[in-house]
N, C-alpha and C positions, 0 to 999 in steps of 0.2 A: 505494500497502500505505499502510494506519496502522498503528502500533505503537501500543499502551496498556500502561504500566508502572504495575501497582497501586501500588508504592512512591511514582512520582509522582503517582498517582491521591489515594494515603491511602486505597484501598478493597484490600480482599481477598478471593477467593473464599472462602467459599460465599456470602458478603454479596450482594444481590440487586442492591443499587445497581451494583455494577461491570458488569454483564450488561446492566442497564437503560442506563448511560451509554456501554458499546459500542456496544448497538443502536442508541441516538439516534447518537452520532457517525458511524455506518455507513450511517445513513436505512434501516434496514430493521427489518421487523417481524421478532417472535420466529420464526414457522413458515420465515422466508427465510433464517434462519442455521442454519449448521451449527457445532457446538462439541464441541471433541475434548479432552480433559483426562485424566491419570492417575490420579485421585483420585474416586473414585466419589460421595465427597458435592457437589463441583464439579458433575459429570455431574447430578447429581439435582437442582441448583437450576437448572442451564438447562433442563432439561424440565421442570422446576415452571414457568418461565415461556412455554412452549410451545416451545423453539427443539428443535433437532432434536440429539442430543447422541451422542457416543461416548466410549463409556471406551476408552483406550488402553491396551494391554496390550505389544506390540510391532508391529514396521513392516507385517509381511506380514499380521496379523489387522485392521490397520487400514486396508491397501488393501480387504482382504475385505469389511470393513464400510463403507466410503465405495464399493464396487459396490453392496452390500446396500440401499444408501439409495436409495428408488425416486423421490425429489425430487434426488437430488445434482444433475443438470442442472438443476434449478429454482433453486439457490439463488443469489443474486445475489449474494450475500456469506458469506465462510465464516469463523469465527471458530476459530482454533487457540490453543491455549496449550501454553507449555512451561515450566515453572516458573513465573514469574509475570508471563509476558508473553502479551496477547491481540493478534494481528494478523489483518490482512485480508490475503488473497490475492484 
């Protein structure tokens, strides 16, 4: 598992540089990543790069949204955010 802390990287979402940095570190292409965030502008930025992205509202909705992702099982790495953290699971 890799953790990315925006305050340590001196990058913040929705700056595209943070998404590109994480994709490079994870060695995945944007379509191979799934991004989850509770802020619409961050989700839109990830989508702009070609990442699959989900706007988080609550746990149950997230589970349903993940199930609905047709490429869920195809994702090599999954990027989740909680506040300023990005992680790969």
